[in-house]
N, C-alpha and C positions, 0 to 999 in steps of 0.2 A: 503494501499500499504506498509505505513511503517513497518508493522508487517512483510508482507513476505521479504522485504529486509533484514529486522534485523534476519529473520529465514533461510535465504539464507547464511548470514555470518555465522551464529552460526553452520549450517551444514557443512559449508566450514571448517571452525576452526576445528570442531571436526573430519573432515576427514584427515585433515592436519596430527593433532596432533597424532590420531591412527595410523596412515601412517608411521608416524616416530619412533611410538614405535615398530612397527612390525619390521621396518627396522634395528632397535637396535640389535634386538635378531639374526638377520642373518649375524652380525661380531661378535658374541659372540661364543667360543667352546661349541660344543655340546657333551655328552658323552651318548652312549648306553649302556644298560645293563638291568638287571633285579632287581627290588627291592625285598630284602630278609631281613630276620632278621640275624643279625651280627652273631649269632652262627650257622647260617646253611651257610654262607657264606664262612667259612673255610673248610666246607665240601661239598662245590659245590653243596649244594642242593636248588632245585627252587622248582619245583612242590610239592614238599612234605614237605616244611617248615612251622612247626608250628604258626598257627596266634597267639600264645602267644607271640612271638618274634616279631610282629608288630610294638612295641613301640621302637624298636632299629634297624630301618631300616639301610641300606647300598646299594649302586648300584652294583650289581656283575657284573664286565664286562666280556667279553667273554674270556679275556685271564686270567681269575681267579682272578683278583686283586679285593678286596673290598674297595670301596671309600665311606667313610662318606659325606653327602649332608646336608646342611641346609634346614629345612623346618618349617612350621608354620608361627606364626607372622612375619612379615618383608621380607617375600620372596614370590616367586612366587608359593610356591606349599603349600597347606593347609593340615591338618591333614587328612582329609576326601579324598584327592588325593591319600595319601598315602595308605588308608583303599582299595579304589577301584583300586589301581594299584598292590596291594602287590602279589608277584611271577609273574608278569607279565613284558613283554619285554617293555621299555620304552626308551624316549630319554629327557635327562635334559639339559636344556641350561643354562650355566653360568660360570665364571671364577673360576679356582681351584686356591684357596689362602690357603696356609700352610696345603695342603693335603687334604681340605676340598672344594666341590664344594658349591659355592655361588649362589644357586637355582634362577634364574628367571622363568623359565617355565618348565613344564612337559607335555611331549605328549605321550599317551599311543600309541605303535607300533601295539598291537594285542588287540584283544577284544575276551574274552571269557565268554558267558553267563552261561555257565554250571561247573563254578567253585565249587567246595567243599572244606571245609576246615575241619580239626581236629584237636584238642586241644593237641596232641600226649604226 
């Protein structure tokens, strides 16, 4: 009996904690665009952006503005997320400080299983 009461408390606490996290994302600004390499952003190249630029990602907004964003350790976006979302339409959640988005979350808005890359 003690175990089930304890487990119920743990489950309730986790539910409240994760609910608070989800609610925090709702109040932060979101940015929609395509993750492309910096050199491609200046030319407004999305689908034909070579994979060799994946280590220089920016978020290319619909208006043509290229916005850098933080990713990797200490952020909500892992390196593998950049690889999986390269040249895809995404939404990044996070505050913009000094022109850089402080990433908290990345959501892919399109899925393309037939993607091909070239080393261009």
